[in-house]
N, C-alpha and C positions, 0 to 999 in steps of 0.2 A: 515441564509442559512444552509441547512442540508448538512453534509459531504457525498461525493460520492466516492466509490471505485469501479473500474471496472477492471476486468482481462480478458485477451485474452489468450487462451491456444491453442497451436498447437499440435494436435494429429492426423495428416493426415494419418499416417501409424500405424495401431493398433498393429503391431508387435514390434514397437519401443516405447520408453518411451515418455510420454507427457511432455511438458515443457511450462513454462510461457513465452509468447512471447511479451506481452505488459502489462503495468501497468499504469492506469490512476487514478489520485487522484484529487479531487475537494473539497477544504475546509476541508481537513483531517489533523488534528493536526497542525504541523508547515508548511504544504504545502497548499498554496493558490490554486495552480494548478501545476500538474506535468503529463507529458505524456512520459513514458519511453519505448523505444523499447528494447527488451531483446533478444539477439541471443542465439541459442543453444550452449551449452558448459558450461564452468565454469563461474561463476559470482563472482566478488569481489566487495564489497561495502566498500569504504573508505570515511572518513570524520572526521572533528573535533568533539569533544564532543558537543552534542546539535545540530548537523547538521541535524538529522532526519533519521539516519541509522536504528535505532530500529523501528521508525514509519513506514518505508517501509515494514519491516518484519511483523509488526502488521497488516498492511493493507492486506497483502497476507494471513495472518492467519484468517482474518475475513471470507474469502470465501473458505478456505481450509476445508477439512473434519476434524471433531473434534471440540472441544470447542473454541479454539482461544480466542478472546476477546468478545465472544458473550454475556457474562453476563454484560459487561460494558454498561454504559448508554451513550446515544447519545452525551451528553455534553462532554464526555471524548475524543471524536473524533474531536470536532470543531477546526477550524483553529485558531491558536494563534500566533500573531506576538510579539516577545519579552515578552511572558507570558501574553499578554493582549488578552482577549477573543474577537475575531472579528466576532463571529456568531450573536451577538445581533444586 
C-alpha cells in the first residue's frame, strides 16, 4: 500500500496568513492512519522519543514549497510498526 499525505489549508481571507487546518496520513512512516484537525494559532507537538513528531513535520514538508523530502524514495515513507515494514 502506498503512503498518502493530504493537507488542507485555510486561506479564506487573502489579507491574512494561510495556515494548515487539517493533516491526513495513510500508511506514512509510523502512522497507519491519522486525521488531525489543526486550529489557527500556535501548535505544540509533544511526545516520547519515536512517537512520530518528526514524521508529522516531514509529511508537511512533502507538500510545502521547497525540497523537503522530495528526493527520498517511496519506501522511506511506508508504514512501519515497531520497525517492521508493513507496506509489503
